[in-house]
C-alpha positions in Angstrom: -31.1 41.8 1.2 -32.4 41.7 -2.4 -35.0 43.5 -4.5 -37.3 40.7 -5.7 -40.1 41.0 -8.1 -42.9 38.5 -8.9 -44.6 38.3 -12.3 -47.8 36.3 -11.6 -49.5 36.0 -8.2 -51.0 32.5 -8.1 -50.6 29.9 -5.3 -46.9 29.3 -5.9 -46.1 33.1 -5.9 -48.1 33.5 -2.7 -46.2 30.7 -1.0 -42.8 32.1 -2.0 -43.8 35.6 -0.8 -44.9 34.1 2.5 -41.6 32.3 2.8 -39.5 35.4 2.1 -41.5 38.2 3.6 -39.7 38.3 6.9 -36.2 38.2 5.4 -36.0 42.0 4.9 -36.2 41.9 1.1 -37.9 44.6 -1.0 -40.7 42.5 -2.7 -42.8 43.8 -5.6 -45.8 41.9 -6.9 -47.5 42.2 -10.2 -51.2 42.9 -10.1 -52.0 39.9 -12.3 -54.3 38.6 -9.6 -55.7 41.7 -7.8 -57.2 39.7 -4.9 -54.1 37.7 -4.1 -51.6 40.6 -4.6 -53.8 43.0 -2.5 -54.0 40.4 0.3 -50.3 39.8 0.3 -49.4 43.5 0.3 -51.8 44.1 3.2 -50.4 41.2 5.2 -46.7 41.9 4.8 -45.4 45.5 5.2 -42.4 44.9 2.9 -44.5 43.9 0.0 -46.0 46.3 -2.6 -47.9 46.0 -5.9 -47.1 47.4 -9.3 -47.7 46.8 -13.0 -45.5 44.2 -14.8 -42.9 46.7 -16.1 -42.5 48.4 -12.8 -41.9 45.0 -11.2 -39.1 44.4 -13.6 -37.7 47.9 -13.2 -37.7 47.7 -9.4 -36.1 44.3 -9.1 -32.7 42.7 -9.3 -34.2 39.2 -9.1 -37.4 38.6 -11.1 -39.3 35.3 -10.4 -41.7 34.4 -13.2 -44.7 32.6 -11.8 -46.8 32.4 -15.0 -48.0 29.6 -17.2 -45.5 29.0 -19.9 -47.9 30.0 -22.7 -48.8 33.2 -20.9 -45.2 34.0 -20.3 -44.5 33.8 -24.0 -47.1 36.5 -24.5 -46.1 38.7 -21.5 -42.3 38.6 -21.3 -41.5 39.9 -24.9 -43.3 43.2 -24.0 -41.2 43.8 -20.9 -37.8 45.6 -20.8 -35.3 43.6 -18.8 -31.7 44.7 -18.2 -28.2 43.2 -18.0 -27.2 42.0 -14.5 -30.7 40.9 -13.6 -31.5 37.4 -12.4 -34.6 35.7 -13.8 -35.9 32.6 -12.0 -38.6 30.6 -13.7 -41.0 28.4 -11.8 -42.7 27.3 -15.0 -43.0 23.8 -16.4 -42.5 23.5 -20.2 -40.2 26.6 -20.4 -36.7 25.8 -21.5 -34.0 27.9 -19.8 -32.6 28.9 -23.2 -36.0 30.2 -24.3 -36.4 32.0 -21.0 -33.0 33.8 -21.6 -34.1 34.8 -25.1 -37.5 36.2 -23.8 -35.8 38.1 -21.0 -32.7 39.4 -22.9 -30.4 41.2 -22.1 -30.8 39.5 -18.7 -28.8 36.3 -19.0 -28.5 35.0 -15.4 -31.5 32.6 -15.7 -32.6 29.3 -14.2 -35.7 27.2 -13.6 -36.8 25.9 -10.3 -39.7 23.8 -8.8 -41.0 25.4 -5.6 -44.2 24.0 -4.2 -46.5 25.4 -1.4 -44.9 23.4 1.4 -41.8 25.5 1.0 -43.4 27.7 3.7 -42.7 24.9 6.2 -39.0 25.0 5.6 -36.6 22.3 4.6 -38.5 21.0 1.6 -36.5 20.2 -1.6 -36.2 22.9 -4.2 -35.0 21.5 -7.6 -33.2 23.9 -9.9 -31.3 23.9 -13.2 -28.7 25.3 -13.6 -27.3 26.1 -10.2 -27.8 29.8 -9.4 -26.1 31.9 -6.7 -29.0 34.3 -6.3 -31.5 31.5 -5.9 -29.2 29.9 -3.2 -28.8 33.2 -1.4 -32.6 33.9 -1.3 -34.0 30.4 -0.7 -31.1 28.5 0.9 -32.3 29.2 4.4 -35.7 27.9 3.6 -35.3 24.9 1.3 -32.9 22.1 0.5 -31.4 23.1 -2.9 -31.4 20.1 -5.2 -29.3 21.0 -8.3 -30.2 19.0 -11.4 -27.4 18.1 -13.8 -29.5 18.8 -17.0 -32.7 20.3 -18.2 -34.0 16.8 -18.9 -33.4 15.9 -15.2 -35.3 19.0 -14.1 -38.2 18.2 -16.4 -38.3 14.7 -14.9 -38.5 16.2 -11.5 -41.4 18.3 -12.7 -43.1 15.1 -13.8 -42.4 13.4 -10.5 -44.3 16.1 -8.7 -47.4 14.6 -10.4 -47.4 12.0 -7.6 -48.7 14.5 -5.1 -52.4 14.6 -6.1 -52.6 10.8 -6.5 -51.0 10.5 -3.0 -53.6 12.9 -1.5 -56.3 11.0 -3.4 -55.3 7.8 -1.6 -55.3 9.5 1.7 -58.7 10.8 0.9 -60.0 7.3 0.2 -58.4 5.9 3.3 -59.7 8.7 5.5 -63.2 8.2 4.1 -62.9 4.4 4.8 -61.7 5.1 8.4 -64.4 7.7 9.0 -67.0 5.1 8.1 -66.1 3.4 11.4 -65.3 6.5 13.5 -67.7 9.1 12.2 -65.0 11.8 12.2 -63.5 12.5 8.7 -61.3 15.4 9.9 -59.7 13.2 12.7 -59.2 10.4 10.3 -57.4 12.7 7.8 -55.3 14.1 10.6 -54.4 10.6 11.8 -53.3 9.4 8.4 -51.4 12.6 7.7 -49.5 12.2 10.9 -48.6 8.6 10.1 -47.5 9.3 6.5 -45.7 12.4 7.5 -43.8 10.5 10.1 -42.6 7.9 7.5 -41.7 10.7 5.1 -39.5 12.4 7.8 -37.9 9.1 8.5 -37.2 8.6 4.8 -35.8 12.1 4.5 -33.4 11.6 7.5 -32.2 8.2 6.2 -33.0 7.8 2.5 -33.1 4.0 2.7 -36.5 3.2 1.0 -35.9 -0.6 0.9 -35.3 -0.7 4.7 -38.4 1.2 5.5 -40.4 -1.0 3.1 -39.0 -4.1 4.6 -40.0 -2.9 8.1 -43.6 -2.8 6.9 -43.6 -5.9 4.8 -44.3 -8.4 7.5 -45.5 -11.7 6.0 -49.2 -11.8 6.3 -49.3 -8.3 7.9 -51.8 -5.6 7.2 -49.4 -3.5 5.1 -48.2 -6.4 3.0 -51.8 -7.7 2.5 -53.0 -4.3 1.2 -49.9 -3.7 -0.9 -50.3 -7.1 -2.6 -54.0 -6.3 -3.2 -53.1 -3.0 -4.9 -50.4 -4.7 -6.9 -52.8 -7.4 -8.1 -55.2 -4.6 -9.2 -52.4 -3.1 -11.3 -52.0 0.1 -9.3 -48.2 0.2 -9.4 -48.2 -0.3 -13.2 -50.8 2.3 -13.6 -48.7 4.8 -11.6 -45.6 4.1 -13.8 -47.7 4.4 -16.9 -49.3 7.6 -15.6 -45.8 9.2 -15.0 -44.7 8.1 -18.4 -47.8 9.9 -19.9 -46.3 13.2 -18.7 -43.2 12.8 -20.8 -44.6 14.3 -24.0 -45.7 17.6 -22.5 -42.3 18.0 -20.9 -40.3 16.9 -23.9 -38.8 14.0 -22.0 -37.2 11.1 -23.9 -38.1 7.5 -23.1 -36.5 6.3 -19.8 -33.4 4.2 -20.1 
């Protein structure tokens, strides 16, 4: 079992605490969000709250769940120590800069956890590979090691697909509910369908085969797919992803 500290108590930190709370770790939360940290400490007996320096002092693994610009203000004022592991879940924070801010702690990495990690088995992208991260999260997530910081930044950008995907589900659910009168049931139906296809894709990552199965000539899926293509939706998505490059210091795609 590990002594784990969280700097920052937003949605991601809450999901990570929920994921790890029953594993027997000693978990210390910063009081950055009083409401969230108080709720988590009340919910899980192994979780306690402290100020930022106490979080660092009482932890062998510190998980930084701040915005990068906030971290640049907070971390220099904290005293880390050799032998500590620091895991960043921040976009726009290079690992080398993290190591400098958290010196003399040098075992540092960056990862991309998202709230569905509580469900188990979801991917957790990381750079570089880190033994402590594997030990803590390996039972809860599929560790996806990126081979460079550029690759990790691209994975951060790719997570931008999530809200547009939910936006499309929202539109389709509203359309379906216009006939059924039940928005919640429509959302549940579409979530089940899409979730089923995502599970199939995860089990057998053959996207062309799954697409071919839905691409029946003159079929409903093909008709709607072509309509969206004609409206420029796929190009808009690619352009939208490309627009995220600058903020993440990503080079043009090859």
